C-alpha positions in Angstrom: 16.1 -40.8 -58.0 13.7 -38.6 -59.3 11.0 -39.9 -57.3 12.9 -38.5 -54.1 13.9 -35.3 -55.7 9.7 -35.1 -56.5 9.4 -35.3 -52.9 12.0 -33.1 -51.8 9.7 -30.0 -54.4 6.4 -31.0 -53.2 7.8 -30.9 -49.5 9.5 -27.3 -49.9 6.6 -25.9 -52.0 4.4 -27.3 -49.5 6.0 -25.2 -46.5 6.4 -22.0 -48.6 2.5 -22.3 -49.0 1.9 -22.7 -45.1 4.6 -19.8 -43.9 3.0 -17.8 -47.0 -0.6 -17.9 -45.8 0.5 -17.5 -42.1 2.2 -14.3 -43.4 -1.2 -12.8 -45.2 -3.0 -13.7 -41.1 -3.0 -10.2 -39.7 -1.8 -10.2 -35.8 -3.9 -9.2 -33.1 -2.9 -6.4 -30.7 -4.8 -6.0 -27.9 -5.0 -2.1 -26.9 -6.4 -1.5 -23.1 -6.9 2.1 -22.8 -6.0 3.3 -19.2 -7.0 6.5 -17.8 -5.2 8.2 -14.7 -6.8 7.4 -11.1 -6.1 9.5 -7.5 -6.8 7.1 -4.5 -7.0 10.0 -1.7 -6.1 8.5 2.2 -8.6 10.0 4.3 -7.9 9.8 8.4 -9.8 10.1 11.5 -9.7 9.7 15.2 -14.0 8.1 15.9 -15.6 10.1 13.7 -12.9 13.6 13.4 -11.3 14.3 11.1 -7.5 13.5 12.2 -6.0 16.6 13.3 -2.0 16.8 14.6 -1.2 18.2 18.1 -5.4 18.3 18.9 -6.3 16.3 22.0 -8.3 13.4 21.5 -10.2 10.8 24.0 -7.9 7.8 23.6 -9.8 4.0 24.8 -9.1 4.8 28.8 -10.7 8.1 28.0 -7.5 10.0 28.6 -6.2 13.2 26.9 -3.4 12.1 24.1 -2.9 14.1 20.8 -0.8 13.5 18.2 2.4 14.2 16.3 3.3 12.2 13.9 2.1 9.0 11.4 3.2 7.9 8.7 3.0 4.0 6.7 4.2 2.6 3.6 1.3 0.7 1.5 2.6 -1.9 -0.8 1.2 -3.6 -4.1 -1.7 -0.5 -4.1 -4.4 -2.3 -6.4 -7.6 -2.1 -7.9 -10.2 -4.5 -8.4 -12.3 -5.0 -11.1 -16.1 -5.8 -11.0 -14.9 -8.9 -12.9 -12.3 -9.6 -10.7 -8.9 -9.0 -12.3 -6.3 -6.7 -10.4 -4.8 -3.9 -11.8 -1.8 -2.3 -10.0 -1.8 1.6 -8.9 1.3 1.9 -7.2 3.8 -0.3 -6.4 4.7 1.1 -3.6 3.9 4.3 -1.5 4.9 6.3 1.6 1.7 7.5 2.7 3.2 10.9 5.2 0.6 13.2 6.6 1.5 16.9 7.9 -0.1 19.4 9.7 -3.4 20.0 9.0 -3.9 17.5 6.7 -5.7 14.8 7.2 -5.4 13.6 3.5 -2.7 11.4 1.3 -3.1 11.0 -2.6 -1.7 8.5 -4.5 -1.4 8.6 -8.3 -1.4 5.7 -10.7 -3.2 4.8 -14.2 -5.3 1.3 -14.2 -8.3 0.6 -17.7 -11.9 2.2 -17.7 -13.9 -0.2 -16.1 -16.1 -0.7 -13.0 -14.3 -1.9 -9.8 -15.3 -3.3 -6.2 -12.3 -2.7 -4.5 -9.1 -1.3 -3.5 -5.9 -3.9 -1.8 -2.3 -3.1 -0.6 0.1 -4.7 1.9 1.0 -2.7 4.9 4.9 -2.6 4.7 7.6 -2.4 2.3 7.5 -6.2 0.4 10.3 -8.1 0.5 12.5 -7.5 -2.8 12.0 -3.5 -2.0 12.7 -3.9 1.7 16.2 -5.1 0.9 16.9 -2.2 -1.5 19.5 0.2 -0.7 17.6 3.4 -0.4 20.4 5.5 -0.8 19.9 4.6 -4.7 16.7 5.8 -4.9 15.9 9.6 -6.8 15.2 12.4 -3.3 11.6 12.4 -3.9 10.8 8.8 -4.3 9.1 6.9 -1.1 12.3 4.2 -0.9 14.7 7.3 -0.6 16.9 7.7 2.4 15.1 11.7 2.5 12.5 9.6 4.3 14.1 8.6 7.2 11.7 5.9 7.5 15.1 3.1 6.5 17.3 1.8 10.1 19.4 -0.1 8.5 21.3 -3.6 6.6 20.0 -5.7 9.5 16.0 -4.8 10.2 15.9 -2.8 6.9 13.0 0.3 6.2 10.2 1.5 9.4 6.9 0.0 7.8 5.4 2.4 10.4 6.0 5.8 12.2 2.9 7.0 15.4 4.0 9.0 17.8 2.6 11.6 20.0 1.7 12.2 24.1 -1.0 10.7 26.4 -2.0 12.6 29.7 -2.7 10.5 32.7 -3.0 12.5 36.4 -1.7 15.3 35.0 1.6 13.5 33.8 2.5 14.1 30.2 3.7 10.2 28.7 5.0 10.2 25.1 4.8 7.1 22.5 6.5 6.8 20.2 5.5 3.2 18.2 7.8 2.5 15.4 7.6 -1.2 13.5 9.5 -3.0 11.1 11.1 -5.9 10.0 9.6 -8.8 7.4 8.1 -10.6 9.8 5.1 -7.7 10.4 5.1 -6.8 6.9 0.8 -7.2 6.2 -0.6 -8.7 3.0 -4.0 -8.5 0.7 -5.5 -5.6 2.8 -9.1 -5.6 1.1 -11.2 -2.3 1.1 -15.2 -2.5 -0.6 -14.9 0.0 -2.7 -17.4 0.5 -5.7 -16.3 3.1 -8.2 -16.0 3.7 -11.8 -12.4 5.2 -14.1 -13.3 6.9 -17.5 -12.3 9.8 -19.1 -14.0 12.0 -16.3 -14.3 10.1 -12.9 -11.0 9.1 -11.9 -10.8 9.1 -8.0 -11.5 6.9 -5.5 -10.9 7.2 -1.5 -10.0 4.9 1.5 -10.4 5.6 5.4 -8.2 4.5 8.5 -9.2 5.5 11.4 -6.6 5.5 13.8 -9.0 4.9 17.2 -9.7 1.5 15.9 -5.4 1.0 16.1 -6.0 1.4 19.4 -8.7 -0.1 20.2 -9.6 -3.5 18.8 -11.4 -6.4 19.2 -7.9 -8.1 19.0 -6.3 -5.3 21.3 -6.7 -2.7 23.3 -3.8 -0.4 23.7 -2.6 1.6 27.1 0.1 4.3 25.7 0.8 5.5 29.3 2.0 1.9 30.3 2.9 0.6 27.1 3.4 2.9 23.9 7.4 2.4 23.3 8.4 0.1 20.6 11.0 0.2 18.2 9.9 -3.2 17.4 12.6 -6.0 17.9 13.0 -3.9 22.1 9.2 -4.4 22.4 7.7 -6.9 20.1 4.8 -8.0 21.4 3.5 -4.2 21.3 4.8 -3.7 17.4 2.9 -7.5 16.6 -0.4 -6.0 17.9 0.3 -2.5 16.7 0.7 -3.7 13.2 -2.4 -6.4 14.0 -4.2 -3.8 14.5 -3.8 -2.0 11.7 -4.8 -4.2 9.1 -8.3 -4.0 10.6 -8.6 0.1 10.6 -9.5 0.9 7.1 -12.8 1.0 6.0 
């Protein structure tokens, strides 16, 4: 009995010593310093800054002008020189206005050197299932932006509208794309930049002409320029596929 009691006391003392030693060890806290970052999305038609209602030459050398261009980007991420991903924004609506060819997206990421920006084109699936009425009016997914179809098709990923002239006849084009099958993930734009207390800007470029004419597909907006996705799915698919390679 004495031997058993002595064993219990000794074991209890050892546990107490171990606990005391663990309490003496300081807890390591890793603090990551972040800085504001501004991502600017610049828009062009060939080498010219995009201007609404200005006449450009389309893929078939026809006069055309653009009246609307807006689209969603999800999972906007900065990729560091060490290969780590840092989220800038989970969702952003890029909406061009009259007289403006650029849109800014703000966030915070750690200081350091980066070599790429990555993002998805469209609305991420978990966000696409949300009710737009639940968001504040200034949120990118708010119903006030008029980018929601309904419960069956959810958000409109992109709107592209304008006019094209052929033989003195003016034809409108309207391409609205959505549904989860047209979500295009992991688009990466190589870009070397530094984030510090004095440097916080990076930009990406989108060439609208490259959407209309790439090696994948060339659009004829007069002959085939109307799609609300389900009524002309091939056009919607070609548009989104071209869209992914038009960033630089």
